[in-house]
TORNUZA-78859 format. One record per residue: residue in three letters; residue number from 1; x negated, y negated, z negated of N, C-alpha, C in turn. Coordinates in Angstrom, 3 decimals. Atoms other than C-alpha are relative to their C-alpha. Layout:
N
@rest->Ala	nr->NUM	n.X->X	n.Y->Y	n.Z->Z	ca.X->X	ca.Y->Y	ca.Z->Z	c.X->X	c.Y->Y	c.Z->Z
...
This chain:
92
@rest->Met	nr->1	n.X->-0.853	n.Y->1.172	n.Z->0.000	ca.X->0.000	ca.Y->0.000	ca.Z->0.000	c.X->-0.902	c.Y->-1.238	c.Z->0.000
@rest->Ile	nr->2	n.X->0.757	n.Y->1.239	n.Z->-0.118	ca.X->-1.255	ca.Y->-3.490	ca.Z->0.873	c.X->0.715	c.Y->-1.086	c.Z->-0.803
@rest->Lys	nr->3	n.X->-0.558	n.Y->1.074	n.Z->0.824	ca.X->-0.733	ca.Y->-6.304	ca.Z->-1.614	c.X->-0.075	c.Y->-1.313	c.Z->0.768
@rest->Ile	nr->4	n.X->-0.039	n.Y->1.321	n.Z->-0.627	ca.X->0.391	ca.Y->-9.571	ca.Z->-0.009	c.X->-0.221	c.Y->-1.055	c.Z->-1.080
@rest->Asn	nr->5	n.X->0.164	n.Y->0.855	n.Z->1.178	ca.X->0.784	ca.Y->-11.374	ca.Z->-3.330	c.X->0.496	c.Y->0.795	c.Z->-1.207
@rest->Glu	nr->6	n.X->-0.398	n.Y->-0.721	n.Z->1.216	ca.X->1.877	ca.Y->-10.511	ca.Z->-6.867	c.X->1.364	c.Y->0.674	c.Z->0.124
@rest->Arg	nr->7	n.X->-1.382	n.Y->-0.479	n.Z->-0.099	ca.X->5.412	ca.Y->-9.796	ca.Z->-5.697	c.X->0.281	c.Y->0.870	c.Z->1.222
@rest->Tyr	nr->8	n.X->-0.310	n.Y->-0.689	n.Z->-1.251	ca.X->5.317	ca.Y->-8.493	ca.Z->-2.105	c.X->-1.149	c.Y->0.882	c.Z->0.468
@rest->Tyr	nr->9	n.X->0.954	n.Y->-0.997	n.Z->-0.474	ca.X->3.597	ca.Y->-5.480	ca.Z->-0.578	c.X->0.462	c.Y->0.538	c.Z->1.350
@rest->Ile	nr->10	n.X->-0.333	n.Y->-0.712	n.Z->-1.231	ca.X->3.444	ca.Y->-3.695	ca.Z->2.770	c.X->-0.505	c.Y->1.422	c.Z->-0.158
@rest->Asp	nr->11	n.X->0.339	n.Y->-1.419	n.Z->0.052	ca.X->3.484	ca.Y->0.091	ca.Z->2.800	c.X->0.263	c.Y->0.578	c.Z->1.390
@rest->Ala	nr->12	n.X->-0.206	n.Y->-0.625	n.Z->-1.306	ca.X->3.549	ca.Y->2.520	ca.Z->5.716	c.X->0.209	c.Y->1.495	c.Z->-0.168
@rest->Asp	nr->13	n.X->-0.090	n.Y->-1.449	n.Z->-0.121	ca.X->4.563	ca.Y->6.022	ca.Z->6.618	c.X->-0.316	c.Y->0.330	c.Z->1.458
@rest->Thr	nr->14	n.X->0.359	n.Y->-0.391	n.Z->-1.371	ca.X->4.170	ca.Y->7.926	ca.Z->9.869	c.X->0.858	c.Y->-0.689	c.Z->1.063
@rest->His	nr->15	n.X->-0.932	n.Y->0.580	n.Z->-0.972	ca.X->7.055	ca.Y->6.015	ca.Z->11.502	c.X->0.093	c.Y->-1.521	c.Z->-0.023
@rest->Cys	nr->16	n.X->-0.211	n.Y->1.443	n.Z->0.082	ca.X->7.057	ca.Y->2.442	ca.Z->10.249	c.X->-0.793	c.Y->-0.630	c.Z->-1.138
@rest->Tyr	nr->17	n.X->0.533	n.Y->0.793	n.Z->1.099	ca.X->5.787	ca.Y->-0.313	ca.Z->7.985	c.X->1.184	c.Y->-0.425	c.Z->-0.851
@rest->Val	nr->18	n.X->-1.083	n.Y->0.343	n.Z->0.921	ca.X->7.835	ca.Y->-1.147	ca.Z->4.907	c.X->-0.419	c.Y->-1.206	c.Z->-0.828
@rest->Leu	nr->19	n.X->0.208	n.Y->1.150	n.Z->0.866	ca.X->8.026	ca.Y->-4.564	ca.Z->3.247	c.X->0.686	c.Y->0.309	c.Z->-1.322
@rest->Arg	nr->20	n.X->-0.543	n.Y->-0.340	n.Z->1.319	ca.X->8.491	ca.Y->-4.008	ca.Z->-0.499	c.X->-0.198	c.Y->-1.147	c.Z->-0.972
@rest->Glu	nr->21	n.X->0.077	n.Y->0.989	n.Z->1.067	ca.X->9.169	ca.Y->-6.219	ca.Z->-3.478	c.X->-0.186	c.Y->0.725	c.Z->-1.327
@rest->Lys	nr->22	n.X->0.242	n.Y->-0.569	n.Z->1.325	ca.X->7.772	ca.Y->-5.362	ca.Z->-6.907	c.X->0.935	c.Y->-0.698	c.Z->-0.979
@rest->Lys	nr->23	n.X->-0.972	n.Y->0.557	n.Z->0.930	ca.X->10.496	ca.Y->-5.819	ca.Z->-9.515	c.X->-0.101	c.Y->0.717	c.Z->-1.336
@rest->Gln	nr->24	n.X->-0.012	n.Y->-0.588	n.Z->1.341	ca.X->10.658	ca.Y->-5.261	ca.Z->-13.241	c.X->1.440	c.Y->0.312	c.Z->-0.380
@rest->Ile	nr->25	n.X->-1.345	n.Y->-0.401	n.Z->0.417	ca.X->13.666	ca.Y->-3.360	ca.Z->-14.598	c.X->0.399	c.Y->-0.846	c.Z->-1.204
@rest->Gln	nr->26	n.X->-0.457	n.Y->0.937	n.Z->1.028	ca.X->15.654	ca.Y->-5.848	ca.Z->-16.699	c.X->1.128	c.Y->0.547	c.Z->-0.869
@rest->Asp	nr->27	n.X->-1.111	n.Y->-0.585	n.Z->0.738	ca.X->18.456	ca.Y->-3.592	ca.Z->-17.910	c.X->-0.513	c.Y->0.627	c.Z->-1.298
@rest->Glu	nr->28	n.X->0.513	n.Y->-0.461	n.Z->1.285	ca.X->17.738	ca.Y->-3.143	ca.Z->-21.626	c.X->0.525	c.Y->1.374	c.Z->-0.394
@rest->Ser	nr->29	n.X->-0.540	n.Y->-1.319	n.Z->0.334	ca.X->19.924	ca.Y->-0.032	ca.Z->-21.771	c.X->-0.657	c.Y->1.112	c.Z->0.820
@rest->Ser	nr->30	n.X->0.684	n.Y->-0.989	n.Z->-0.834	ca.X->17.779	ca.Y->1.702	ca.Z->-19.142	c.X->-1.194	c.Y->0.590	c.Z->-0.741
@rest->Lys	nr->31	n.X->1.174	n.Y->-0.634	n.Z->0.621	ca.X->15.216	ca.Y->4.226	ca.Z->-20.320	c.X->-1.293	c.Y->-0.489	c.Z->0.655
@rest->Asn	nr->32	n.X->1.156	n.Y->0.528	n.Z->-0.717	ca.X->12.878	ca.Y->2.598	ca.Z->-17.778	c.X->-0.161	c.Y->-1.505	c.Z->-0.161
@rest->Tyr	nr->33	n.X->0.055	n.Y->1.446	n.Z->0.236	ca.X->13.366	ca.Y->-0.926	ca.Z->-19.166	c.X->-1.457	c.Y->-0.481	c.Z->-0.083
@rest->Gly	nr->34	n.X->1.337	n.Y->0.581	n.Z->0.012	ca.X->10.278	ca.Y->-3.054	ca.Z->-18.520	c.X->-0.946	c.Y->0.598	c.Z->1.025
@rest->Asn	nr->35	n.X->0.846	n.Y->-0.614	n.Z->-1.027	ca.X->8.821	ca.Y->-0.678	ca.Z->-15.934	c.X->0.192	c.Y->-0.721	c.Z->1.331
@rest->Tyr	nr->36	n.X->-0.069	n.Y->0.618	n.Z->-1.321	ca.X->8.141	ca.Y->-1.813	ca.Z->-12.379	c.X->0.436	c.Y->1.022	c.Z->1.041
@rest->Ile	nr->37	n.X->-0.419	n.Y->-0.813	n.Z->-1.140	ca.X->9.777	ca.Y->-0.467	ca.Z->-9.247	c.X->-0.293	c.Y->-0.800	c.Z->1.270
@rest->Tyr	nr->38	n.X->0.180	n.Y->0.658	n.Z->-1.287	ca.X->9.341	ca.Y->-1.258	ca.Z->-5.554	c.X->1.291	c.Y->0.140	c.Z->0.788
@rest->Lys	nr->39	n.X->-1.245	n.Y->0.037	n.Z->-0.766	ca.X->12.456	ca.Y->-2.290	ca.Z->-3.657	c.X->-0.349	c.Y->-0.217	c.Z->1.472
@rest->Asp	nr->40	n.X->0.221	n.Y->0.141	n.Z->-1.437	ca.X->12.378	ca.Y->-1.764	ca.Z->0.123	c.X->0.842	c.Y->-1.155	c.Z->0.533
@rest->Leu	nr->41	n.X->-0.691	n.Y->1.168	n.Z->-0.553	ca.X->13.258	ca.Y->-5.012	ca.Z->1.908	c.X->0.198	c.Y->0.090	c.Z->1.497
@rest->Gly	nr->42	n.X->-0.136	n.Y->-0.108	n.Z->-1.445	ca.X->12.761	ca.Y->-4.026	ca.Z->5.534	c.X->-0.974	c.Y->1.010	c.Z->0.560
@rest->Tyr	nr->43	n.X->0.803	n.Y->-1.004	n.Z->-0.705	ca.X->11.355	ca.Y->-1.485	ca.Z->7.959	c.X->-0.389	c.Y->-0.571	c.Z->1.356
@rest->Tyr	nr->44	n.X->0.519	n.Y->0.660	n.Z->-1.194	ca.X->9.160	ca.Y->-2.590	ca.Z->10.859	c.X->-0.875	c.Y->0.949	c.Z->0.809
@rest->Val	nr->45	n.X->0.787	n.Y->-0.830	n.Z->-0.904	ca.X->7.512	ca.Y->-0.993	ca.Z->13.880	c.X->-1.470	c.Y->-0.409	c.Z->-0.021
@rest->Thr	nr->46	n.X->1.393	n.Y->0.476	n.Z->-0.023	ca.X->4.383	ca.Y->-3.189	ca.Z->13.768	c.X->-0.314	c.Y->-0.756	c.Z->-1.287
@rest->Ile	nr->47	n.X->0.438	n.Y->0.754	n.Z->1.172	ca.X->2.352	ca.Y->-4.818	ca.Z->11.014	c.X->0.343	c.Y->-1.482	c.Z->0.158
@rest->Glu	nr->48	n.X->-0.362	n.Y->1.398	n.Z->-0.251	ca.X->2.996	ca.Y->-8.202	ca.Z->12.656	c.X->1.450	c.Y->-0.263	c.Z->-0.369
@rest->Gln	nr->49	n.X->-1.414	n.Y->0.151	n.Z->0.345	ca.X->6.744	ca.Y->-7.678	ca.Z->12.285	c.X->0.194	c.Y->0.024	c.Z->-1.510
@rest->Ala	nr->50	n.X->-0.097	n.Y->-0.062	n.Z->1.457	ca.X->6.278	ca.Y->-6.758	ca.Z->8.622	c.X->-0.435	c.Y->-1.326	c.Z->-0.625
@rest->Ile	nr->51	n.X->0.468	n.Y->1.296	n.Z->0.506	ca.X->4.307	ca.Y->-9.965	ca.Z->8.005	c.X->1.018	c.Y->-1.089	c.Z->0.297
@rest->Asn	nr->52	n.X->-1.057	n.Y->0.963	n.Z->-0.332	ca.X->6.962	ca.Y->-11.993	ca.Z->9.833	c.X->1.218	c.Y->0.205	c.Z->-0.901
@rest->Gly	nr->53	n.X->-1.087	n.Y->-0.293	n.Z->0.937	ca.X->9.551	ca.Y->-10.256	ca.Z->7.641	c.X->-0.274	c.Y->-0.633	c.Z->-1.356
@rest->Phe	nr->54	n.X->0.384	n.Y->0.651	n.Z->1.252	ca.X->7.643	ca.Y->-11.478	ca.Z->4.582	c.X->0.217	c.Y->-1.509	c.Z->0.095
@rest->Ile	nr->55	n.X->-0.157	n.Y->1.450	n.Z->-0.178	ca.X->7.581	ca.Y->-15.043	ca.Z->5.955	c.X->1.475	c.Y->-0.384	c.Z->-0.018
@rest->Lys	nr->56	n.X->-1.442	n.Y->0.290	n.Z->-0.029	ca.X->11.326	ca.Y->-14.974	ca.Z->6.682	c.X->0.604	c.Y->0.112	c.Z->-1.393
@rest->Lys	nr->57	n.X->-0.509	n.Y->-0.198	n.Z->1.359	ca.X->12.062	ca.Y->-13.628	ca.Z->3.190	c.X->-0.419	c.Y->-1.167	c.Z->-0.892
@rest->Ala	nr->58	n.X->0.506	n.Y->1.101	n.Z->0.813	ca.X->9.873	ca.Y->-16.293	ca.Z->1.565	c.X->0.710	c.Y->-1.318	c.Z->0.341
@rest->Leu	nr->59	n.X->-0.702	n.Y->1.228	n.Z->-0.401	ca.X->11.520	ca.Y->-19.083	ca.Z->3.597	c.X->1.455	c.Y->0.004	c.Z->-0.456
@rest->Arg	nr->60	n.X->-1.391	n.Y->-0.087	n.Z->0.474	ca.X->15.029	ca.Y->-17.846	ca.Z->2.773	c.X->0.071	c.Y->-0.295	c.Z->-1.499
@rest->Glu	nr->61	n.X->0.049	n.Y->0.223	n.Z->1.444	ca.X->14.103	ca.Y->-17.809	ca.Z->-0.890	c.X->-0.253	c.Y->-1.478	c.Z->-0.309
@rest->Tyr	nr->62	n.X->0.302	n.Y->1.420	n.Z->0.177	ca.X->12.651	ca.Y->-21.315	ca.Z->-0.630	c.X->1.240	c.Y->-0.852	c.Z->0.265
@rest->Ile	nr->63	n.X->-1.189	n.Y->0.777	n.Z->-0.366	ca.X->15.790	ca.Y->-22.652	ca.Z->1.054	c.X->1.127	c.Y->0.204	c.Z->-1.008
@rest->Ser	nr->64	n.X->-1.145	n.Y->-0.324	n.Z->0.846	ca.X->18.185	ca.Y->-20.942	ca.Z->-1.364	c.X->-0.065	c.Y->-0.589	c.Z->-1.409
@rest->Thr	nr->65	n.X->0.051	n.Y->0.626	n.Z->1.314	ca.X->16.950	ca.Y->-22.761	ca.Z->-4.464	c.X->0.959	c.Y->-1.181	c.Z->-0.031
@rest->Glu	nr->66	n.X->-1.009	n.Y->1.052	n.Z->0.134	ca.X->19.270	ca.Y->-25.426	ca.Z->-5.804	c.X->-0.512	c.Y->-1.389	c.Z->0.370
@rest->Asp	nr->67	n.X->0.552	n.Y->1.304	n.Z->-0.351	ca.X->16.899	ca.Y->-28.277	ca.Z->-5.016	c.X->0.355	c.Y->-0.362	c.Z->1.440
@rest->Glu	nr->68	n.X->-0.277	n.Y->0.468	n.Z->-1.356	ca.X->17.844	ca.Y->-30.383	ca.Z->-2.015	c.X->-1.319	c.Y->-0.163	c.Z->0.741
@rest->Lys	nr->69	n.X->1.218	n.Y->0.048	n.Z->-0.796	ca.X->15.280	ca.Y->-30.113	ca.Z->0.758	c.X->0.290	c.Y->-0.606	c.Z->1.372
@rest->Ser	nr->70	n.X->-0.121	n.Y->0.555	n.Z->-1.348	ca.X->14.649	ca.Y->-31.801	ca.Z->4.080	c.X->-0.677	c.Y->0.945	c.Z->0.994
@rest->Ile	nr->71	n.X->0.687	n.Y->-0.759	n.Z->-1.038	ca.X->13.465	ca.Y->-30.378	ca.Z->7.379	c.X->-1.509	c.Y->-0.160	c.Z->-0.169
@rest->Ala	nr->72	n.X->1.435	n.Y->0.228	n.Z->0.227	ca.X->10.079	ca.Y->-31.941	ca.Z->6.596	c.X->-0.514	c.Y->0.914	c.Z->-1.111
@rest->Asp	nr->73	n.X->0.387	n.Y->-0.908	n.Z->1.089	ca.X->9.972	ca.Y->-29.945	ca.Z->3.338	c.X->-0.101	c.Y->1.434	c.Z->0.504
@rest->Leu	nr->74	n.X->0.009	n.Y->-1.351	n.Z->-0.559	ca.X->10.815	ca.Y->-26.776	ca.Z->5.231	c.X->-1.237	c.Y->0.214	c.Z->0.881
@rest->Lys	nr->75	n.X->1.191	n.Y->-0.094	n.Z->-0.845	ca.X->8.052	ca.Y->-27.465	ca.Z->7.764	c.X->-1.256	c.Y->0.174	c.Z->-0.853
@rest->Lys	nr->76	n.X->1.153	n.Y->-0.102	n.Z->0.894	ca.X->5.554	ca.Y->-27.932	ca.Z->4.904	c.X->-0.102	c.Y->1.397	c.Z->-0.602
@rest->Glu	nr->77	n.X->-0.008	n.Y->-1.347	n.Z->0.583	ca.X->6.588	ca.Y->-24.646	ca.Z->3.305	c.X->-0.399	c.Y->1.042	c.Z->1.038
@rest->Phe	nr->78	n.X->0.348	n.Y->-0.925	n.Z->-1.082	ca.X->6.356	ca.Y->-22.826	ca.Z->6.638	c.X->-1.498	c.Y->-0.071	c.Z->0.296
@rest->Lys	nr->79	n.X->1.438	n.Y->0.193	n.Z->-0.241	ca.X->2.890	ca.Y->-24.300	ca.Z->7.229	c.X->-0.817	c.Y->0.641	c.Z->-1.118
@rest->Lys	nr->80	n.X->0.682	n.Y->-0.595	n.Z->1.147	ca.X->1.856	ca.Y->-23.228	ca.Z->3.742	c.X->-0.047	c.Y->1.523	c.Z->0.119
@rest->Leu	nr->81	n.X->-0.054	n.Y->-1.455	n.Z->-0.196	ca.X->2.975	ca.Y->-19.645	ca.Z->4.477	c.X->-0.910	c.Y->0.433	c.Z->1.147
@rest->Gln	nr->82	n.X->0.884	n.Y->-0.315	n.Z->-1.129	ca.X->1.187	ca.Y->-19.658	ca.Z->7.837	c.X->-1.460	c.Y->-0.057	c.Z->-0.427
@rest->Asp	nr->83	n.X->1.377	n.Y->0.132	n.Z->0.481	ca.X->-2.015	ca.Y->-20.866	ca.Z->6.165	c.X->-0.366	c.Y->1.168	c.Z->-0.909
@rest->Phe	nr->84	n.X->0.228	n.Y->-1.147	n.Z->0.881	ca.X->-1.661	ca.Y->-18.140	ca.Z->3.542	c.X->-0.292	c.Y->1.251	c.Z->0.819
@rest->Ile	nr->85	n.X->0.194	n.Y->-1.169	n.Z->-0.858	ca.X->-1.362	ca.Y->-15.485	ca.Z->6.269	c.X->-1.349	c.Y->-0.093	c.Z->0.726
@rest->Lys	nr->86	n.X->1.291	n.Y->0.185	n.Z->-0.671	ca.X->-4.354	ca.Y->-16.948	ca.Z->8.128	c.X->-1.156	c.Y->0.322	c.Z->-0.941
@rest->Lys	nr->87	n.X->1.054	n.Y->-0.258	n.Z->0.990	ca.X->-6.433	ca.Y->-16.734	ca.Z->4.935	c.X->-0.179	c.Y->1.495	c.Z->-0.247
@rest->Leu	nr->88	n.X->0.121	n.Y->-1.440	n.Z->0.159	ca.X->-5.707	ca.Y->-13.017	ca.Z->4.822	c.X->-0.974	c.Y->0.564	c.Z->1.037
@rest->Asp	nr->89	n.X->0.957	n.Y->-0.354	n.Z->-1.052	ca.X->-7.863	ca.Y->-12.861	ca.Z->7.985	c.X->0.208	c.Y->1.431	c.Z->0.520
@rest->Leu	nr->90	n.X->-0.352	n.Y->-1.335	n.Z->-0.464	ca.X->-6.073	ca.Y->-9.828	ca.Z->9.387	c.X->-0.456	c.Y->0.289	c.Z->1.413
@rest->Asp	nr->91	n.X->0.455	n.Y->-0.174	n.Z->-1.386	ca.X->-7.224	ca.Y->-10.401	ca.Z->12.955	c.X->0.946	c.Y->0.879	c.Z->0.816
@rest->Ile	nr->92	n.X->-0.976	n.Y->-0.785	n.Z->-0.761	ca.X->-4.004	ca.Y->-9.033	ca.Z->14.454	c.X->0.645	c.Y->-0.855	c.Z->1.062
């Protein structure tokens, strides 16, 4: 599994790439309370699609916060995500 950041990962099997989110179990009545699980967010044919899936997820999350944002703010966030991906130096 490849760690994108503290929350998102990319995994793979013989057929596809899987974008996963690391989540902590919050249900106090669960015997697994406090443990971490990986939730599948999407299945992709190429690694590029998986990375684009991460960017889309991050942008949706950014937009969905209650703070009012402008198109300029969205452009800045998108640029920030692009720069983050470039720093990974994946050469794909």
